[in-house]
Steps between C-alpha positions, in 0.01 A plus 500: 500500500684822431383529136159580358368673188231757433331516167284816453270407218382842383544632144463871585793736544654374827739612768734307729707619798725218614665631810566862388259677730562252780699183549219378718247446207444522137190622308346484158194624332339596167301787349192278438367155507497241782737451784564146371821345626646159585735422785710201380668285774855383493697396684760525224513736192466187278174411678364851439589503133357140455165615651501826310559314175231254581264797553593714198622234255833338402738597228468255212806338351612713210633365164866409532607756239373776732753390756787565257664832415282753306614792288298817443546860399267795450504413214646253250392597146476435209492119464854494378615642837306227688665237279845652559457492879405130486796426277741679737391293792551173319827595320646628829389199690315701759197299626154657443140375475280791389506824302243760599311760284430840657246752371669592168389175335145636501347716231483847659468335834170324425487186710460166323663636182835476324666781320552327169757750381728393785381147517370402160466130579453446883387141474817409311713688744354330806531166334860559414579606855328193633719282279802681645387407851338836597169553656342831414308742730312809386388795713127557510368807693135554604448831311312442169540785259167697445501460127180414309593259230755327719343158550600446854354832605180449283441150643554610852256788466237269344544243788503785767825374658654840589461704815265798526470828676208565734307682216519186291767608253815302438797596715776615262860559624820562330771234485747377230251500211345831599133511621414146615219306658554223760342169547308429820685193617263466805232387257493135389392588149782750456756238630366255248517756220860583598593122520365467141728788378797348679435162345458633151811727525721233658404243230764657270748316727558705805599294804408747782342842567633799699235718668638853567335832590229314674458688827346644263735770409362823334718776366477873565307491829641560856365159627656318200186286487124513438270718717356330803144525378550293179254215521575127523264196484671297775338180374150607604591722794549842335787715622743766390864557429564596860394149594648315210834675417703246698347194328502639145842352408420172676184452300662603179770231554228248586333567168825488316583162648153377404565603132831306489320196646230537250747487219717217650290329769767232581803735514592701804446873429751773585387858589710777650326790664592830656190539725313238701328435836494218750434173314659630186778244538251254354505681167828664430860572583576852625785736419559815685471751215739765362808502721819700465855404406660578831640306798233616737228348269701173495500486879143626552376271224618194694321637812181547293512147353545353848211695626283379216587144592399552854178654373407186304638579153764242423560553124661845493796683348628839382682643199865389506733800476218750543245609250570871499851659475827396355637301795836346465659162397580425867142564608349272238729213601446544866123511439502191276692300757218497765235519230599144409304417817209736456192301418445706186825593313482761222722762354312814392588862413335825385530602141712810564779300675797338337470131423498280818494148370746268679764556233451877454771608739773297319758283658571396779142593592343278240679201650399602852137538391495172311635327813218664715226380262654153461483466881120535473494207255740270687269544808183459291385172653547637851326824405204312337467291809476815713214610266331168556532523874366862508200397283398273782628662814469869430861556618672724243798369298695824579489525885585757763719330757245574771255257335724205598656657803218672688674455835820672379478884556789558267276402208208723575610808299751321270426538129853522348509126451235231463428129479384333178310196603606346822861424421662794313616823659554785250709802619556737207737792483301815506744785480737611214863404525449251780698167476326337802241550768400391845250211499268397773473118521176378672486199724687195394815429289542648151741430220624716217316353196824483293788502736328283764647715786302458816331778701333495843155626538353787709802725425626760256799410289691694237509322161681594179302557182685565173306683233405180333407314822173484689529415869289188506479253787345159558334377818658189658266210420399637161455282192498733213353412157731627226531515120778578255520829322210521253406757238126460568271320750394284208835319529410392851282201379807295403779678685687317772357528853728525792432460874759704688537394867625743758463281812716340766209318663175344385268719299225489254310716249200479259557520130221600259507492119251536213509604132495868589210568261185318577311443824516126456747224594752564772756310706581547870781310672654505850879531491692382801874502585625310799875502570682305779851393588507216254336668195181668384171423335324731244139377481229582250142410580269365232371787287140603584330615180492412133767735363795314347820708516707488188848624628804390313680433824446503878782601740548530871770738613584445873718748679696414820526138378783247495648309211270192471636148499173383352209662317183283462164573332188325626181513315203266515654155581823581323831618623813592301822692539539836334832607351402847370614716791768751589640623823666840545749483791548874569125560543412145619220495241367179352307499173307186390296452185210265556226340282157653442240326718152589611476205747658516844877492469816586691861559464716326766851628565767334715799699604 
């Protein structure tokens, strides 16, 4: 086939020349180690990613709250500020699932501590946030303050978990707490020690952990990291920092995940990391670090996320609105719109910037931003199903068009738009003042997700995009899984579930559901829609799995339909007419409410 992959499995500082020196070949190499690489056969990009994921490991399904909107700042303190942020989200009816704690929650930047002047009762704060529907995530860096009398430092020294220089002394480097030592995450005993610290610290009620500065970063040196000769254990095959720099962050997130699992063995853990290595998708989501509040970073950030997806990291995101710099109200809104379809959706800002919460810019921007975040929640079942698919196939949720259209040269260098899952095309506005853009539609027929206007594939088309609108398109044949606006993903358990059909011929999709928290019972169903001249059938296979959905209502929304003369529900050996339906003549959209059923069932329509 025309597609193959090359995975260069070498942890030393590496170089790659992909066609710069010559279009006839590419080359790669490293400063040390083995020339160990895999050529992964296609013939399609999906085949390559599937085999790469089988080799390096698959992303695990995250807890459902981690798929919701997250709010962070460097930093929210004291505890009254955190409480106020949570109240603002709920009182303004802006959906959100988590509040994050940056480094100012610590006592003088000592990891695994709370500053009790700023946070006098962290257990109570975390419990109150949980009752308000918020998960909580705290940053934990690798640098441990060199401070005799500080229990984490003393215990780590006693257990010999920190890295050493060649002369046997501890390596000490300056980071946020000042002089600090660093765990050797390539040693099993150090990972176990770190996992114990994470479990103890998180037992206060934290829901997730954020690993930052884990390249590892070191201040006041030209390299911004440790010297190459710092020693590492490498699980019995001793090495040095030159060899292990690129796996340090991955092994830290591995140990962090182990700690959360030690504390709550049945619950899915959530870890966010800045640094990782091939296979790190098994342990943590990845965000792209400190970006800047400008339009170039909005555009480049999408390119970066698409590249990470192609490289085997499905659960990725960046800081909405830009971390550094003031930015503008328009920029935040235009960033939040596509970010509703970034796998990881978080607003974040530096301490020296003005407030950048979704309401901070006033009206009408608050309304626009609420609408962008609400879109995330109304597509939550579809988004979660894309996560489920990715955890099995290796295909990223957020996809460069080339992954699905490898035979279309127009997609090869296209990163200003992207697919989310198989059926949604997202084409954000990426320049200030623009009220529209040109969109490239890949092979097939596409529909505007809201206005239902039809677009032909394999061509560029100008589309309008008001400031509060995201150009969003649906593939012909799609069956989208939808929800109403919710304030938190916790509402999804009982919220109405809708199947939205965009098809003028027979089509089918697979629908997955579980409780979003435990790796236990789940439910998988085949959903099939078959129209013909006399009517249509909407068919649900018997659910496979033990999970019992608890939705208040189930609806099917069928576009391009006709007003039915008869609506019949068949389930088991029973058949009965349904009267709870509406038909919108201008859009030719039929909406039918149908009963909950886990056995095989179908809705029969007669025009």
